[in-house]
Structures are given as C-alpha cells and as structure tokens.
C-alpha positions as CSV (number, residue, x, y, z in Angstrom):
1,M,-38.3,38.8,6.2
2,Q,-39.2,35.9,3.9
3,S,-35.4,35.5,2.6
4,I,-34.2,36.1,6.6
5,L,-36.1,32.4,7.4
6,A,-35.0,30.9,4.1
7,Q,-31.2,31.2,5.2
8,A,-32.1,30.8,9.0
9,Q,-33.3,27.1,7.0
10,G,-30.2,26.5,4.9
11,M,-28.4,26.0,7.7
12,S,-29.8,24.9,9.8
13,S,-29.5,21.7,6.5
14,L,-26.4,22.3,6.4
15,I,-25.1,21.2,10.7
16,Q,-27.8,18.5,9.7
17,Y,-25.1,17.2,7.4
18,L,-21.9,18.9,9.2
19,P,-20.2,15.7,11.3
20,L,-22.0,13.3,8.2
21,I,-18.6,15.6,6.2
22,G,-16.4,15.2,9.4
23,V,-17.7,11.5,9.2
24,V,-15.9,11.0,5.9
25,V,-12.6,13.1,5.6
26,V,-11.7,11.7,8.8
27,F,-11.9,8.1,7.5
28,Y,-10.3,10.0,3.9
29,F,-7.4,11.8,6.6
30,F,-7.1,7.7,8.3
31,M,-7.5,4.8,6.0
32,I,-8.2,5.9,2.6
33,R,-4.5,8.4,2.3
34,P,-2.7,6.2,3.8
35,Q,-3.3,2.5,1.5
36,Q,-2.1,5.0,-1.0
37,K,1.0,6.3,0.6
38,K,1.3,1.6,0.8
39,A,0.1,0.8,-2.5
40,K,2.7,3.9,-3.9
41,D,5.9,2.7,-1.8
42,Q,4.8,-1.2,-2.3
43,K,4.9,-0.7,-6.2
44,K,8.4,2.0,-5.9
45,F,10.0,-0.6,-3.4
46,T,8.9,-4.0,-5.5
47,E,10.4,-1.7,-9.4
48,A,13.4,-1.0,-7.6
49,V,14.2,-4.7,-6.8
50,K,17.6,-5.4,-8.9
51,K,19.3,-9.3,-9.5
52,G,20.8,-10.5,-5.9
53,D,18.1,-9.1,-4.2
54,Y,17.5,-10.9,-1.0
55,V,14.3,-11.0,-0.6
56,I,11.0,-12.6,1.1
57,T,7.5,-13.1,-0.6
58,I,4.6,-12.5,1.2
59,G,4.2,-15.9,1.4
60,G,6.9,-16.3,3.4
61,M,9.4,-17.6,1.0
62,H,13.2,-16.6,1.5
63,G,15.5,-16.4,-1.5
64,R,17.8,-14.4,-3.9
65,V,16.3,-13.3,-6.5
66,A,18.1,-14.4,-9.0
67,E,16.1,-13.6,-12.6
68,M,14.2,-11.2,-13.9
69,E,11.8,-11.4,-16.3
70,G,9.2,-8.6,-17.1
71,D,6.7,-8.7,-14.6
72,T,8.4,-11.6,-13.2
73,F,11.0,-12.5,-11.8
74,I,13.0,-16.3,-10.0
75,L,13.8,-17.0,-6.7
76,E,16.5,-18.5,-6.0
77,V,16.5,-20.1,-3.1
78,E,19.0,-23.2,-0.7
79,R,20.7,-25.9,-2.3
80,G,20.2,-24.1,-5.8
81,G,15.8,-24.8,-5.7
82,R,14.3,-22.0,-8.3
83,I,10.5,-20.3,-8.4
84,K,9.3,-18.6,-10.3
85,F,7.1,-15.5,-8.6
86,S,5.1,-12.6,-9.8
87,K,7.0,-9.2,-9.4
88,S,4.2,-8.3,-7.6
89,A,4.6,-11.6,-4.5
90,I,7.6,-9.3,-3.2
91,S,6.0,-8.1,0.6
92,M,8.2,-4.7,1.2
93,E,7.9,-5.0,5.3
94,S,9.1,-8.2,5.2
95,T,11.8,-7.7,3.8
96,K,13.0,-4.5,5.7
97,S,12.7,-6.3,8.5
98,A,14.9,-8.8,7.8
99,A,17.6,-6.5,6.6
100,G,17.3,-5.2,9.1
101,K,18.5,-8.4,11.7
102,N,21.6,-9.1,9.2
C-alpha cells in the first residue's frame, strides 16, 4: 500500500513541474531555435559575399564590395569613395530586400 502512495506522490510532483517544462519547450521552439537559424543563415550569407556584390551594411551604407581582406571588406560608395568595414556589418535582410527591388 505504501508503494502505491509513494508512486502517487511522485506522479503528483511530476505533474506540478509539467507547466514549467511546457514553457521551456515553447520558449525553445519559438525563441531560441529561430535565432540560431537566423544566425546560421547570416553567417552563410556573409561568407558568400564576393567582390562586385551590392550590399547594405547594418548602419545603412550602400555600395559595391571592392576588395575582400580576411574578416573585412572595402565598400566602394558613390564617386569612388571607399570605406573599410567588418564582414559582420553586412545586413542580410536589407541587402536581399534591395536586390528584390532592382
């Protein structure tokens, strides 16, 4: 009889934690996993950028990639101006939306 009571108490404590476990699972699938996918896509996009591509930086600078140097690139803007940026400054969303307009 005591074994059955012990099992019932064990199940009762598990049921108490079920909502917390559910919240963690929902948080993972709706917050963490999409962020990881977005970061992976951004990294793949940044690695695929090559000389001559039209890009937009996170700060809003528009231009063509003139040179690639390791983790940096030189962006050629209007009238021959050249600015050096880190590759992480490329905005995937802005660049893709600008490419869709052209």
